Every structure is written in C-alpha cells, then in structure tokens.
KOLFI-459122 format. One record per atom (N, C-alpha, C, O, CB): x, y, z; atom name; residue number from 1; chain. Coordinates in steps of 0.2 Angstrom, whole numbers. Glycine has a CB too. Layout:
       X       Y       Z   at     i   ch
       X       Y       Z   CA   NUM    A
...
This chain:
       X       Y       Z   at     i   ch
      20      60     -45    N     1    A
      18      60     -38   CA     1    A
      21      55     -34    C     1    A
      21      49     -37    O     1    A
      10      61     -38   CB     1    A
      24      56     -29    N     2    A
      27      51     -25   CA     2    A
      21      46     -21    C     2    A
      16      48     -21    O     2    A
      31      54     -19   CB     2    A
      24      40     -20    N     3    A
      19      35     -16   CA     3    A
      16      38     -10    C     3    A
      10      37      -8    O     3    A
      23      29     -15   CB     3    A
      21      42      -6    N     4    A
      18      45       0   CA     4    A
      13      50      -1    C     4    A
       8      50       3    O     4    A
      24      48       4   CB     4    A
      13      54      -6    N     5    A
       8      59      -8   CA     5    A
       1      55     -10    C     5    A
      -4      57      -7    O     5    A
      10      63     -13   CB     5    A
       2      50     -14    N     6    A
      -4      46     -16   CA     6    A
      -7      43      -9    C     6    A
     -13      43      -8    O     6    A
      -2      41     -21   CB     6    A
      -3      40      -5    N     7    A
      -6      37       1   CA     7    A
      -9      42       5    C     7    A
     -15      41       8    O     7    A
       0      34       5   CB     7    A
      -6      48       6    N     8    A
      -9      53      10   CA     8    A
     -16      56       7    C     8    A
     -21      57      11    O     8    A
      -5      59      11   CB     8    A
     -16      56       1    N     9    A
     -23      58      -3   CA     9    A
     -28      53      -2    C     9    A
     -34      54       0    O     9    A
     -21      59     -10   CB     9    A
     -26      46      -2    N    10    A
     -31      41      -1   CA    10    A
     -33      41       6    C    10    A
     -39      39       7    O    10    A
     -27      34      -3   CB    10    A
     -28      42      10    N    11    A
     -30      42      18   CA    11    A
     -36      47      19    C    11    A
     -41      46      22    O    11    A
     -24      44      22   CB    11    A
     -35      53      16    N    12    A
     -40      59      17   CA    12    A
     -46      57      13    C    12    A
     -52      58      16    O    12    A
     -37      65      13   CB    12    A
     -46      54       7    N    13    A
     -52      52       4   CA    13    A
     -56      46       7    C    13    A
     -62      47       7    O    13    A
     -50      50      -3   CB    13    A
     -52      42      10    N    14    A
     -56      36      13   CA    14    A
     -57      37      21    C    14    A
     -60      32      24    O    14    A
     -52      30      12   CB    14    A
     -54      42      24    N    15    A
     -55      43      31   CA    15    A
     -51      38      35    C    15    A
     -52      36      41    O    15    A
     -62      42      33   CB    15    A
     -45      35      32    N    16    A
     -41      30      35   CA    16    A
     -36      34      39    C    16    A
     -33      39      37    O    16    A
     -38      25      30   CB    16    A
     -34      31      45    N    17    A
     -30      34      50   CA    17    A
     -23      31      49    C    17    A
     -22      25      47    O    17    A
     -32      34      57   CB    17    A
     -18      34      52    N    18    A
     -11      32      52   CA    18    A
     -11      25      57    C    18    A
      -8      20      55    O    18    A
      -6      37      55   CB    18    A
     -15      26      62    N    19    A
     -15      20      67   CA    19    A
     -18      14      63    C    19    A
     -16       8      64    O    19    A
     -20      22      73   CB    19    A
     -23      15      59    N    20    A
     -26       9      56   CA    20    A
     -21       6      51    C    20    A
     -21       0      50    O    20    A
     -33      11      52   CB    20    A
     -18      10      47    N    21    A
     -13       8      42   CA    21    A
      -7       4      46    C    21    A
      -5      -1      43    O    21    A
     -11      13      37   CB    21    A
      -5       7      51    N    22    A
       1       4      55   CA    22    A
      -1      -2      57    C    22    A
       3      -7      57    O    22    A
       3       9      61   CB    22    A
      -7      -3      60    N    23    A
      -9     -10      62   CA    23    A
     -10     -15      57    C    23    A
      -7     -21      57    O    23    A
     -16      -9      65   CB    23    A
     -12     -13      51    N    24    A
     -12     -17      45   CA    24    A
      -5     -19      42    C    24    A
      -4     -24      39    O    24    A
     -16     -14      39   CB    24    A
       0     -15      43    N    25    A
       6     -16      41   CA    25    A
      11     -19      46    C    25    A
      16     -21      45    O    25    A
      10      -9      39   CB    25    A
       8     -20      52    N    26    A
      12     -23      58   CA    26    A
      17     -19      61    C    26    A
      22     -22      63    O    26    A
      15     -30      55   CB    26    A
      16     -12      61    N    27    A
      21      -8      64   CA    27    A
      17      -3      69    C    27    A
      11      -3      69    O    27    A
      25      -4      59   CB    27    A
      21       1      72    N    28    A
      18       6      76   CA    28    A
      16      12      72    C    28    A
      19      13      67    O    28    A
      23       8      82   CB    28    A
      11      16      75    N    29    A
       9      22      71   CA    29    A
      15      27      70    C    29    A
      16      30      65    O    29    A
       4      26      75   CB    29    A
      20      27      75    N    30    A
      26      32      75   CA    30    A
      30      30      69    C    30    A
      32      34      65    O    30    A
      29      32      81   CB    30    A
      31      23      69    N    31    A
      36      20      63   CA    31    A
      32      21      56    C    31    A
      36      23      52    O    31    A
      37      13      64   CB    31    A
      26      20      56    N    32    A
      22      21      49   CA    32    A
      23      28      47    C    32    A
      24      30      42    O    32    A
      15      19      50   CB    32    A
      21      33      52    N    33    A
      21      40      51   CA    33    A
      28      42      48    C    33    A
      29      46      44    O    33    A
      19      44      57   CB    33    A
      34      40      51    N    34    A
      40      41      49   CA    34    A
      42      39      42    C    34    A
      44      43      38    O    34    A
      46      38      54   CB    34    A
      39      33      41    N    35    A
      40      30      34   CA    35    A
      36      34      29    C    35    A
      38      35      23    O    35    A
      38      23      33   CB    35    A
      30      37      31    N    36    A
      26      41      26   CA    36    A
      29      47      25    C    36    A
      29      50      19    O    36    A
      19      42      30   CB    36    A
      32      50      30    N    37    A
      36      57      29   CA    37    A
      42      56      25    C    37    A
      44      60      21    O    37    A
      38      60      36   CB    37    A
      46      50      26    N    38    A
      52      49      22   CA    38    A
      51      46      15    C    38    A
      55      47      11    O    38    A
      57      45      26   CB    38    A
      45      43      14    N    39    A
      44      40       8   CA    39    A
      47      34       7    C    39    A
      50      32       1    O    39    A
      45      45       2   CB    39    A
      48      30      12    N    40    A
      53      24      12   CA    40    A
      48      17      11    C    40    A
      49      13      16    O    40    A
      57      23      18   CB    40    A
      44      17       7    N    41    A
      40      11       6   CA    41    A
      42       7      -1    C    41    A
      44      10      -6    O    41    A
      32      13       5   CB    41    A
      42       1       0    N    42    A
      43      -3      -6   CA    42    A
      37      -3     -10    C    42    A
      32      -1      -8    O    42    A
      46     -10      -4   CB    42    A
      38      -6     -16    N    43    A
      32      -7     -20   CA    43    A
      27     -11     -17    C    43    A
      21     -10     -18    O    43    A
      34      -9     -27   CB    43    A
      29     -17     -14    N    44    A
      25     -22     -11   CA    44    A
      21     -18      -5    C    44    A
      15     -19      -4    O    44    A
      29     -28      -8   CB    44    A
      25     -14      -1    N    45    A
      22     -10       4   CA    45    A
      16      -6       1    C    45    A
      11      -6       4    O    45    A
      27      -6       8   CB    45    A
      18      -2      -4    N    46    A
      13       2      -7   CA    46    A
       6      -2      -9    C    46    A
       1       0      -8    O    46    A
      16       5     -13   CB    46    A
       7      -8     -12    N    47    A
       2     -12     -14   CA    47    A
      -3     -14      -8    C    47    A
      -9     -14      -8    O    47    A
       4     -18     -18   CB    47    A
       1     -16      -3    N    48    A
      -3     -18       3   CA    48    A
      -6     -12       6    C    48    A
     -12     -13       8    O    48    A
       2     -21       8   CB    48    A
      -3      -6       7    N    49    A
      -6       0      10   CA    49    A
     -13       2       6    C    49    A
     -18       3       9    O    49    A
      -1       6      10   CB    49    A
     -12       2      -1    N    50    A
     -18       4      -4   CA    50    A
     -24      -1      -4    C    50    A
     -29       1      -4    O    50    A
     -16       5     -12   CB    50    A
     -22      -8      -4    N    51    A
     -27     -13      -3   CA    51    A
     -30     -12       4    C    51    A
     -36     -14       5    O    51    A
     -24     -20      -4   CB    51    A
     -26     -10       9    N    52    A
     -29      -9      16   CA    52    A
     -35      -4      16    C    52    A
     -39      -4      20    O    52    A
     -24      -7      21   CB    52    A
     -34       1      11    N    53    A
     -39       6      10   CA    53    A
     -44       5       5    C    53    A
     -48       9       3    O    53    A
     -36      13       8   CB    53    A
     -44      -2       3    N    54    A
     -49      -4      -2   CA    54    A
     -48      -1      -9    C    54    A
     -53      -1     -13    O    54    A
     -56      -1       0   CB    54    A
     -42       0     -11    N    55    A
     -40       3     -18   CA    55    A
     -36      -3     -21    C    55    A
     -33      -7     -18    O    55    A
     -36       9     -17   CB    55    A
     -35      -1     -28    N    56    A
     -31      -6     -32   CA    56    A
     -26      -2     -36    C    56    A
     -26       5     -36    O    56    A
     -35     -10     -37   CB    56    A
     -21      -5     -39    N    57    A
     -16      -2     -43   CA    57    A
     -16      -5     -50    C    57    A
     -16     -11     -50    O    57    A
      -9      -2     -40   CB    57    A
     -16      -1     -55    N    58    A
     -16      -4     -62   CA    58    A
      -9      -1     -66    C    58    A
      -7       5     -64    O    58    A
     -22      -2     -66   CB    58    A
      -7      -5     -70    N    59    A
      -2      -3     -75   CA    59    A
      -5      -3     -82    C    59    A
      -8      -8     -84    O    59    A
       5      -7     -74   CB    59    A
      -5       3     -85    N    60    A
      -8       3     -92   CA    60    A
      -2       5     -97    C    60    A
       2       9     -96    O    60    A
     -13       9     -92   CB    60    A
      -2       0    -102    N    61    A
       3       1    -107   CA    61    A
       1       7    -112    C    61    A
      -5      10    -111    O    61    A
       3      -6    -111   CB    61    A
       5       8    -116    N    62    A
       4      14    -121   CA    62    A
      -1      12    -126    C    62    A
      -4      17    -129    O    62    A
      10      16    -125   CB    62    A
      -3       6    -127    N    63    A
      -8       4    -131   CA    63    A
     -15       3    -127    C    63    A
     -20       2    -130    O    63    A
      -7      -3    -134   CB    63    A
     -15       5    -121    N    64    A
     -21       5    -117   CA    64    A
     -23      -1    -113    C    64    A
     -28      -2    -110    O    64    A
     -27       7    -121   CB    64    A
     -18      -7    -114    N    65    A
     -20     -13    -110   CA    65    A
     -18     -12    -103    C    65    A
     -13      -9    -101    O    65    A
     -16     -19    -113   CB    65    A
     -23     -14     -99    N    66    A
     -22     -13     -91   CA    66    A
     -20     -19     -88    C    66    A
     -23     -25     -89    O    66    A
     -28     -10     -88   CB    66    A
     -16     -19     -83    N    67    A
     -14     -25     -79   CA    67    A
     -15     -23     -72    C    67    A
     -13     -18     -69    O    67    A
      -7     -27     -80   CB    67    A
     -19     -27     -69    N    68    A
     -21     -26     -61   CA    68    A
     -15     -28     -57    C    68    A
     -12     -34     -58    O    68    A
     -27     -30     -59   CB    68    A
     -12     -24     -53    N    69    A
      -7     -26     -48   CA    69    A
     -10     -27     -41    C    69    A
     -11     -22     -38    O    69    A
      -1     -20     -48   CB    69    A
     -11     -33     -39    N    70    A
     -14     -34     -33   CA    70    A
      -9     -36     -28    C    70    A
      -3     -39     -29    O    70    A
     -19     -40     -33   CB    70    A
     -10     -35     -21    N    71    A
      -6     -37     -16   CA    71    A
      -7     -44     -15    C    71    A
     -13     -46     -14    O    71    A
      -7     -32     -10   CB    71    A
      -2     -48     -15    N    72    A
      -2     -55     -13   CA    72    A
       2     -56      -7    C    72    A
       8     -56      -7    O    72    A
       0     -59     -19   CB    72    A
      -1     -58      -1    N    73    A
       3     -59       5   CA    73    A
       8     -65       4    C    73    A
       7     -69       1    O    73    A
      -1     -60      11   CB    73    A
      14     -64       7    N    74    A
      19     -69       7   CA    74    A
      16     -75      11    C    74    A
      14     -74      16    O    74    A
      26     -67       9   CB    74    A
      16     -81       8    N    75    A
      14     -87      11   CA    75    A
      20     -91      12    C    75    A
      23     -93       7    O    75    A
       8     -91       7   CB    75    A
      22     -93      18    N    76    A
      27     -98      19   CA    76    A
      26    -104      15    C    76    A
      21    -107      14    O    76    A
      28    -100      26   CB    76    A
      32    -107      12    N    77    A
      32    -112       8   CA    77    A
      28    -118      11    C    77    A
      24    -122       7    O    77    A
      39    -115       6   CB    77    A
      29    -120      17    N    78    A
      25    -126      20   CA    78    A
      18    -125      20    C    78    A
      14    -130      20    O    78    A
      28    -127      27   CB    78    A
      15    -118      20    N    79    A
       8    -117      20   CA    79    A
       5    -117      13    C    79    A
      -1    -118      12    O    79    A
       7    -110      23   CB    79    A
      10    -116       8    N    80    A
       7    -116       1   CA    80    A
       6    -123      -1    C    80    A
       3    -123      -7    O    80    A
      13    -112      -3   CB    80    A
       8    -128       2    N    81    A
       7    -135      -1   CA    81    A
       1    -138       1    C    81    A
      -1    -143       0    O    81    A
      13    -139       2   CB    81    A
C-alpha cells in the first residue's frame, strides 16, 4: 500500500483535514493535496505526517523484533549545542 493511501486512511480514521496537515507541514492545503494525490512524500515527510495525526511507524524484522521509527525534527547545529 502506498504512503498516500495510508495517510488518507489515517486522515479518515482520525478526522484530520488536509488543512491541518498542511499547516503542520508548513505548506498550503493546495500544495499538500497535490503531493497527496501524486504520492510525492519522502520517508521523513511520512513520519512527520503520521506523527501529526498521533500515530507511529514501526519496522519489524522477520524474527519479530520491532524498531520504532519516530519523527525527529531537524535542529540547526547551533541550537543543538
């Protein structure tokens, strides 16, 4: 399943609007909607979008070990010190 399909399902499940996600992503609703239709999200975008809806992403190995994939905002180097 594509990231866009998952995002659309999560939006329906959580009642989140395109406008809300666009604001969280720092873009216009029109731009976000276009990206959603085209499926042009990076993995980092995907992590941020699902975190805006209160969700998380996990990677599970074939042995069943799960790794949490959390969105970590970019912090400028001078702020990280």
